[in-house]
C-alpha positions in Angstrom: -6.1 -19.3 5.9 -5.4 -15.7 6.9 -3.5 -15.1 3.7 -6.4 -16.5 1.6 -8.9 -14.2 3.5 -6.6 -11.2 3.1 -6.2 -11.9 -0.6 -9.9 -12.2 -1.1 -10.5 -8.9 0.8 -7.9 -7.1 -1.3 -9.2 -8.4 -4.6 -12.7 -7.3 -3.6 -11.5 -3.8 -2.7 -9.4 -3.3 -5.8 -12.1 -2.1 -8.3 -13.5 0.5 -5.9 -10.1 2.1 -5.3 -8.8 2.0 -8.8 -11.8 4.0 -10.3 -10.1 7.4 -10.2 -7.9 8.4 -13.1 -5.0 9.7 -10.9 -5.1 6.8 -8.5 -2.7 3.9 -9.1 -4.5 0.8 -10.5 -3.3 -1.3 -7.7 -4.1 1.1 -4.9 -6.7 -1.3 -3.4 -4.0 -3.7 -2.5 -2.4 -1.2 -0.1 -5.5 0.8 0.9 -7.1 -2.2 2.6 -4.6 -1.8 5.4 -2.8 1.5 4.9 -5.8 3.6 3.7 -6.4 5.2 0.3 -4.6 8.4 1.4 -1.9 6.6 3.4 -3.5 6.9 6.8 -3.5 3.4 8.2 -6.9 1.7 8.6 -5.6 -1.3 10.5 -4.0 -1.3 13.9 -0.2 -2.0 13.5 -0.1 -0.9 9.8 2.1 2.1 9.4 1.0 5.3 7.8 2.5 5.8 4.3 1.3 9.3 3.6 4.1 11.8 3.1 6.9 9.2 3.3 9.9 9.9 1.0 9.5 8.6 -2.5 12.8 6.8 -2.6 12.1 5.1 0.7 8.7 3.8 -0.4 10.1 2.6 -3.8 12.9 0.7 -2.0 10.6 -0.8 0.7 8.0 -2.0 -1.8 10.7 -3.6 -3.9 12.2 -5.3 -0.9 8.8 -6.7 0.1 8.1 -8.0 -3.4 11.6 -9.5 -3.7 11.5 -11.1 -0.3 14.4 -9.1 1.2 11.8 -7.9 3.8 10.1 -11.1 4.9 6.6 -10.2 5.8 4.1 -12.8 4.5 1.1 -10.5 4.2 3.1 -7.8 2.3 4.8 -10.5 0.1 1.4 -11.9 -0.8 0.0 -8.4 -1.6 3.0 -7.0 -3.5 4.3 -10.2 -5.1 2.4 -9.8 -8.4 2.9 -6.1 -8.7 5.2 -4.8 -11.5 8.0 -2.3 -11.1 5.9 0.4 -12.8 3.0 -0.3 -10.5 5.3 -0.2 -7.5 6.5 3.2 -8.7 3.0 4.5 -9.1 2.1 3.4 -5.6 5.2 5.0 -4.1 4.5 8.2 -6.0 0.9 8.2 -4.8 1.6 7.7 -1.1 4.6 10.1 -1.0 2.3 12.8 -2.5 -0.4 12.4 0.2 -0.5 14.7 3.2 0.8 13.0 6.4 -1.6 12.6 9.4 -1.8 15.4 11.8 -1.3 14.3 15.3 -3.9 15.5 17.9 -2.6 17.9 20.5 -3.2 16.9 24.2 
């Protein structure tokens, strides 16, 4: 049931996030949890902004192919093509990482 709810949420978010010409078409799939600019919107979801491009490409491919067994990620990334994965990795690696607040 959780996966069905998550899939519906992601499908609803997709058009809003894909509107910009320089944004990846599938950004809404990731932005629901990781934020449009890679700053996580959901507790427990890692920030993706500023991560190394090769790391993101590899991690996304591993989620899609099942080598990283996380059901939510597999459901979100499963239908994404290699070109779309590359566009997502490029987008998030180009974003500025979150600045941590000083105590």
